[in-house]
N, C-alpha and C positions, 0 to 999 in steps of 0.2 A: 514710479507711484501707481497705486492701484486705480485711483480716479482717473488719472490721464491715460492709464491703459485701457480703461472702460471706455472712455469717449474715443479712443482711437478706433476702438474695436466697432463700436456703433458707425464710426464715419468710414470706416473699411468696408463694411458690410452695405449700408444703406446710402452710400454717396460716392461719387465718382472723383472726390478731390485728391491729390496726390500727398497723402498724408502717410507716415509709417504706421505699418501694421503689426503689432505685437502678436506673438502666438497665443492663441485662444486658448484659456484653460478656466477652470470653476471659478477662480477670484474675479477674473476681468470681464467675465460673461454675466457674473451674478445680477448687475443692476445695467447691463448695457442696453436694455429697451429704455431705461430711464434717461439715456443721454441722446435716443433717437430724435427728441423734439428740438435738440440743438442745431441739426441738419436744417430745421425749419427758420431758425434764427439766421443761419448763412443765406437761405434763400431770401428772407425778409431783409437782410441788410443789402443784398445785391439788387433787390427790387427798389428799394428806396434810393440806392445810388444810381441806378438806371434811370428813374423817374427824374431826379435833379440833374444829371447829364443831359437828359432830352429837354428838359425844361432851358438850361443853360444854352444849347445850342439851339433851339427852336426845332428839334427832329420832327418830321412829319409823322402824322399819327399813325400810319400803318406800321411803319419802322419801328416807332416805340412800343406799339402793341405786339409787335413780333418779337422783340427783346423779351418784354413781360412775358411771353407764351413760351419762349426757349429757356428762360434761367433755370426753372425748376428741372427741366429736363436736362441740361449741362450740370448742374449740381448732382443730380441723382444716377446721372449715365441712363437713364430710363428703366431702371429696376422696377418700379411701380407699374409703368406702361407696359411691361412685359407681363405682370400678373393681369392687368387688365385686359389686354388681348386674350389670354388664355381663359379667363373666366368668362368672358364675352362669347367665345366658342363654345364652352361648356353649357352655360344658360342657353344659348341658341339651340342645342341639340334636342332640348325637351326629354333627356333622357332620365334614368334613374339616379340617385346620387353616387352609386357604385360607377356607373359609366361616366359621370360626369368627372369623378375623381382621375378617371382613365385619360380623359380628355385634357385635364390639367397638366398631367405628365407628358403629353406629346408634343416634341419640340417644333413640330411643323404649326405655321399660322394658317388658319383657315379663312373661309371667305368673310364669316361674320365678324372675326377679329379685325382684318381689314375694313370693313365697312365702319364698324363702330370707332377703329381709331380714326379713320378718315372724319368721321362725324365729330368725334371728340374734339380734333384739332382746330376744325373750322367753327365749331361752337366757343373754343377757347380762345381763338385769335380774334375772333368777333367781339368776344367781352372785353378781352384787353386792349383792344383798339378804341372799343367805345368807353372804357374806363376813364373818368376824369382823375388825372393823378394828384390830387390834392394829398396834403400832408395827412390829414385824417383818414383818406383813403387807403394810402400806401401803409400807414401803420396798421390800420385794420386788416388790411390782407396779410401784412407780415406776421401778425399774430395768429391769422387763420393757418398758415403753414404749421405752425407751431401746435395750435390745437388738434388739428387732422392727425398728426403723428403723436401726440400724447393719446389720443382716443384709441389709436391704432396699437399703441403700447398696450393700453387698457384691455383691449380685445385679446392680445396674445396671452396675458396674465390672467384673464379670467374667462375667456370664452372656451367651450369645450373644442379639442382638436379632432379634426377628420381622421387623421392617419399618425403613425409612430414614427414618420420620416419627414424629411424637408425641413426648410429654413424656420418656419414657426415652431414646430416641434423643436428644433436645436435650441433655439431662444428660450422657449416656454420651459423645458426640463431644466436648461442651465440657470434660470433665474430663481431667486429668492420670490415666488409669485406673490405671496402674500403682501411682502413689503414692497415691492416694486409696483404691485398694483395700486398701494396707497400713495405711493411717490408719484405715478403717473396720473391718478386722479387728482392730486393736488395741482399737478402742472396743467392739466386740462381745465381745472377752475380758476387758475391763475390766468391762463391764457384767455378763456372766455371772460373773466372779470375785466381784463385789460381791454378786450374788444369793444366791452360794452362803455368802460370809461372814457375811451378815446374816441369811439364812434357815436356813442349815444345810441339812439334807435337802430340806426344801421349796423352798429356792433351787434345790438341784441338780435338783430333779424339774421345777420351772419351765423352768430353761435347757436341761434335757435335752429337754423337749417343744417348745420353741421351734426347737430344732435340727432335730428329727424334721419339724415342719411346713416347714422351710426346705429340707430335703432333699426333701420331696414337692412342694413348689414347683418345685423344679429338674426334678423329671420330668415334672410336668404342663406347665410351660413349654416344654419340648422335644418332648414326645411329642404334646401336645394341639394345641398353637399353633405349632410351629416355631421358639420362641424367646420372648424376654421383651419385654412390653410395659408401659406405665404402667398400665394396667387390671390386668394381673396382678399388679403390684407392690402394689396396694391390696387386691387379693384376698389376698395372703399376709399383707398386715400385718394386717388385720382377723382373718383366721383365727389368727394366731399370738397376737394379743392374747386372744382367746377361750379358747384352748386354755392358754396359761398361767394366765389367770385360773381355768380350770376346775381346773388342776393345783394351784393354790394352795388353794382350796376344798375339792378331794379330801383333801388332806394336812391341813387343819385337821380335817375330819370323822374321818379317821382317827386322829389325835392325840387326839381328844376319846373317840374308842371306846375306844382300847387302851393310852393312856398317862394 
């Protein structure tokens, strides 16, 4: 069935889950980006399950936080972290957009990529450990995994591309960009509304931070690289995840202090 094949194409490309991969064609790639947020649902389910398991066995905070930190990496196989690292190297070069595009293509990992990855995981682990895994918090963060992927899909279908090759170009050109964009914007709205309904002010703050990171993503893509690429999409997704988690933990700390 085309719908099942479309979902399998999205999971084959953006996750490391052992699922069958159909041969890519114009039909099953047309709306593949619309299935991208479903991978966020898998992360959400595993986050919720891990939180429940840790609560049941009274798992120590650091181990619980390490599980939360690693679940998205295990699900995706680190594909978005690869783009994050490449983009950090390119941004640190302070070179022209053309030179930055060349750096993105370089398979070697530069010093700034290593520094930013270490900093990223330090911050991510700290936030995951500091998180109070209440039902509201886990559900809100679960929907954040969905929101960031829906927004990433919106970017692929609406932002100008920096080059005519690469993963972003492959999915953008194969997609029915107008209809896919509308579906992804609806998915983004539903995920954001769900975060607000479940998390109240906390969900609103998380969704707001996610949109700010998305707005900054558009500016960086245009001014620093001359358009969108697959590496930049990974950079956005990792930053959105970190900043929305940071907003969640910050709201919990404020609630504990003043409420």
